[in-house]
N, C-alpha and C positions, 0 to 999 in steps of 0.2 A: 284339876279344874282347867277347863278349856278357855280360850279367848272369848270374851263376851261378844254377843251379836252386835251390840252397839259399836264396839271398837272395830269389828270387821266391816261395818258399813261405811266408816269414815277413813280408814287407813288406806294409803295408796303407796305405790312403789316410789321410793325416793329418787330414782333415776328418771323415769318417764312419766310419773304421776298416773300410771295405769292401775287397773284393778288388781288386787292381790287375792289369791285363793288360798284358804287355809287347809293344809293337809294335816289333820289331827294325828294320824298314825305316825307320821314322820316328824311332827312338830316343826313344820316349815310353812312359810308363806311364799307362794310361787307367783311370779309375774309372767304371764304368757307372752306379753309383748317383748320384753327384754330377755326372756328365757333365763331369768335369775331367780334364785331361791334364797330366802332369808330365814335364818334359824329363829326358833322361839325357845328361850331359856327361862324356866320357872314362870311360864305364862307371860313373859315379857318379850315382845318382838325386838330383835336386833336388826335395825334397819340401816345398817352401815353398808354403803355400796362396796367399799373395799373388802368387806367380809362376806359378801354374797357369793354364792356358788352358781356356776352355770349348770343347766340341766338339759 
């Protein structure tokens, strides 16, 4: 199951509050502004800045 459309409409980057784009194939949420990628585990976004990866 993928992330719901409603969740994707309201979720933002915890660092800059910018839009996150969901990459379903990689199960990641990407912030183009910060160039950070947040993983999604078991359909739950892990939005911890310390655990984000640069891309």
